[in-house]
TISE-967011 format. One record per residue (C-alpha): y, x, z. Coordinates in Angstrom, 1 decimal. Layout:
// residues N
      y      x      z
      Y      X      Z
...
// end
This chain:
// residues 214
      y      x      z
   12.9  -12.3   33.7
   10.5   -9.5   32.9
    9.5  -11.3   29.6
   13.0  -12.1   28.3
   13.4   -8.1   28.7
   10.4   -7.0   27.0
   11.2   -9.5   23.9
   14.8   -8.1   24.0
   13.7   -4.7   23.4
   11.4   -5.5   20.9
   13.9   -7.3   19.0
   16.2   -4.1   19.1
   13.1   -2.3   18.0
   12.7   -4.4   15.3
   16.2   -4.5   14.3
   16.2   -1.0   14.1
   13.0   -1.2   12.0
   14.4   -3.3    9.6
   18.0   -1.5    9.4
   16.0    1.4    8.6
   14.5    0.0    5.6
   17.9   -1.0    3.9
   19.5    2.2    4.7
   16.6    4.6    3.5
   16.3    2.2    0.6
   20.4    2.6   -0.3
   21.0    5.9    0.8
   17.5    7.8    0.4
   15.9    9.2    3.4
   17.7   12.7    3.6
   21.0   11.2    3.3
   20.7    8.6    5.7
   22.2    9.2    9.3
   20.9    7.6   12.4
   24.5    6.4   13.2
   24.1    4.1   10.1
   21.1    2.7   10.9
   22.3    2.0   14.3
   25.5    0.4   12.8
   23.1   -1.7   10.3
   21.0   -2.9   13.3
   24.1   -3.6   15.4
   22.9   -1.5   18.4
   24.8    1.7   19.9
   23.7    5.3   18.6
   22.3    6.0   21.7
   20.1    2.9   21.7
   18.2    4.5   18.8
   16.8    7.3   21.0
   15.5    5.2   23.5
   13.0    3.8   20.8
   12.8    6.8   18.5
   12.6   10.5   18.6
   14.8   11.3   15.5
   14.9   10.0   11.9
   11.4   11.5   10.9
   10.0    9.2   14.0
   11.8    6.5   12.7
   10.1    6.9    9.1
    6.5    7.5   10.3
    6.9    4.0   12.6
    8.3    2.1   10.0
    5.2    3.1    7.5
    3.1    2.3   10.7
    4.2   -1.1   11.5
    4.6   -2.0    7.5
    1.3   -1.0    6.7
   -0.3   -2.8    9.7
    1.2   -6.2    8.3
   -0.1   -5.1    4.7
   -3.3   -4.4    5.7
   -3.6   -7.7    7.5
   -2.4   -9.6    4.5
   -4.2   -8.0    1.8
   -7.8   -8.3    3.8
   -6.7  -11.9    4.2
   -6.5  -12.2    0.5
   -9.7  -10.2   -0.3
  -11.7  -12.4    2.6
  -10.7  -15.2    0.6
  -13.1  -14.1   -2.5
  -16.9  -13.8   -2.1
  -17.6  -12.3   -5.3
  -16.9   -8.5   -5.1
  -15.2   -8.5   -8.7
  -13.3  -11.2   -7.9
  -12.0   -9.4   -4.5
  -10.8   -6.2   -6.8
   -8.5   -8.5   -8.4
   -7.2  -10.2   -5.5
   -6.6   -6.7   -4.2
   -4.7   -5.7   -7.2
   -2.7   -8.6   -7.4
   -1.9   -8.5   -3.6
   -0.9   -4.8   -3.8
    1.3   -5.4   -6.7
    3.0   -8.7   -5.2
    4.2   -6.7   -2.1
    5.9   -4.5   -4.6
    7.9   -7.4   -6.2
    8.5   -9.4   -2.7
   10.3   -6.5   -1.0
   11.5   -3.5   -3.5
   13.6   -2.2   -0.6
   10.2   -1.3    1.4
    8.4   -0.4   -1.8
   10.7    2.3   -2.6
   10.6    3.5    0.6
    6.6    4.1    0.5
    6.6    5.0   -3.1
    9.6    7.6   -3.0
   11.4    8.5    0.3
    8.2    8.6    2.4
    7.0   11.5    0.2
   10.4   13.4    0.8
    9.7   13.7    4.7
    7.9   16.9    5.1
    7.0   16.1    8.7
    5.0   12.8    7.2
    3.4   14.5    4.4
    2.2   17.6    6.2
    2.1   17.0   10.0
    1.4   13.0    9.9
   -2.6   11.7   10.3
   -2.1    8.8    7.8
   -4.5    6.7    9.3
   -3.0    3.2    8.1
   -3.2    4.5    4.4
   -7.0    5.4    5.1
   -7.8    2.0    6.2
   -6.1    0.8    3.3
   -8.1    2.6    0.9
  -11.3    1.7    2.6
  -10.7   -1.8    1.9
  -11.4   -0.9   -1.4
  -14.4    1.3   -0.9
  -15.7   -1.4    1.3
  -15.5   -4.0   -1.7
  -17.2   -1.3   -3.9
  -20.1   -1.0   -1.2
  -20.3   -4.8   -0.9
  -20.8   -5.0   -4.6
  -23.6   -2.3   -4.7
  -25.5   -4.2   -1.9
  -25.1   -7.5   -4.1
  -26.4   -5.7   -7.3
  -23.1   -6.4   -8.6
  -21.7   -3.0   -8.8
  -23.5   -0.2  -10.2
  -25.4    1.9   -7.5
  -24.3    5.6   -8.9
  -20.7    4.4   -8.6
  -19.0    6.6   -5.4
  -16.8    4.6   -3.5
  -14.8    7.2   -2.2
  -13.8    8.5   -5.6
  -13.6    5.0   -7.0
  -10.9    3.8   -4.0
   -8.7    6.8   -4.7
   -8.7    6.1   -8.5
   -8.3    2.4   -8.2
   -5.5    3.1   -6.0
   -3.8    5.9   -8.2
   -3.4    3.5  -11.2
   -1.9    0.5   -8.9
    0.5    3.1   -7.1
    1.4    4.4  -10.3
    2.5    1.1  -11.7
    4.3    0.2   -8.5
    6.4    3.7   -8.8
    7.2    2.5  -12.4
    8.6   -0.8  -11.5
   10.5    1.0   -8.4
   11.8    3.8  -10.7
   12.4    1.7  -13.7
   15.2   -1.1  -14.1
   13.1   -2.6  -17.0
    9.9   -4.3  -16.3
    7.6   -5.0  -18.7
    4.8   -6.5  -17.9
    4.2   -9.4  -14.8
    2.5   -9.0  -11.4
   -0.3  -11.0  -12.9
   -1.0   -9.3  -16.1
   -0.7   -5.7  -14.5
   -3.0   -6.7  -11.8
   -5.5   -8.2  -14.5
   -5.4   -5.5  -16.5
   -5.8   -2.5  -14.2
   -8.7   -4.4  -12.3
  -10.2   -5.0  -15.5
  -10.2   -1.5  -16.6
  -12.0   -0.4  -13.6
  -14.4   -3.3  -13.5
  -15.6   -2.6  -17.1
  -16.9    1.0  -15.6
  -18.5   -0.3  -12.5
  -19.9   -3.8  -13.1
  -24.0   -3.4  -13.4
  -25.5   -4.2  -16.5
  -28.3   -6.6  -17.2
  -31.5   -4.8  -17.1
  -32.1   -3.7  -21.0
  -28.8   -3.9  -21.7
  -28.1   -0.5  -23.3
  -24.2    1.3  -22.2
  -22.0    2.6  -24.3
  -23.6    6.4  -24.2
  -26.8    5.1  -25.1
  -26.1    6.0  -29.0
  -25.0    9.4  -28.2
  -27.1   12.1  -29.7
  -28.4    9.6  -32.2
  -27.4    9.9  -35.9
// end
């Protein structure tokens, strides 16, 4: 009986989260009401407050739970590759595929969550840091294997690489027309960065080697 009660409570919690995704994506975070989320989840208004403190709390918990699932999926995708360069390509494809597969969630992460002052100023965004660290982990692995240049700073690279993917994701969320496929966009973004970090064979000149020569 206790197990059934926990499952029922868990079902309500999940229903509220899923309803919040739809309501926030449709109306925007600021224009959404807790009562609208309750109605979409088919629960009483007061039930919301048994699980969440307020609307900001719903947004933060939504982000945490969805990011946990995203982290697990992208980690699994990356682990399927052994070559660090292939891992970066797989990361890019997985990230952009998530935007295509769940546009409502993508809109919340790309647009709505950044409008919550509580989230942006007070929330310690551990899930996001873990996500970024998947990228820097790939870079460190590539450096250890001699595939990537040793002078590349993983902390700088992870933010630059994510920034490119994030900008493409935001473009897709905000634009009604999509000019590029997930596959093409992921491949090109990954290739842009890989050209800068791949180690060159010994003796091969880089693009700056001719600078200063007449």
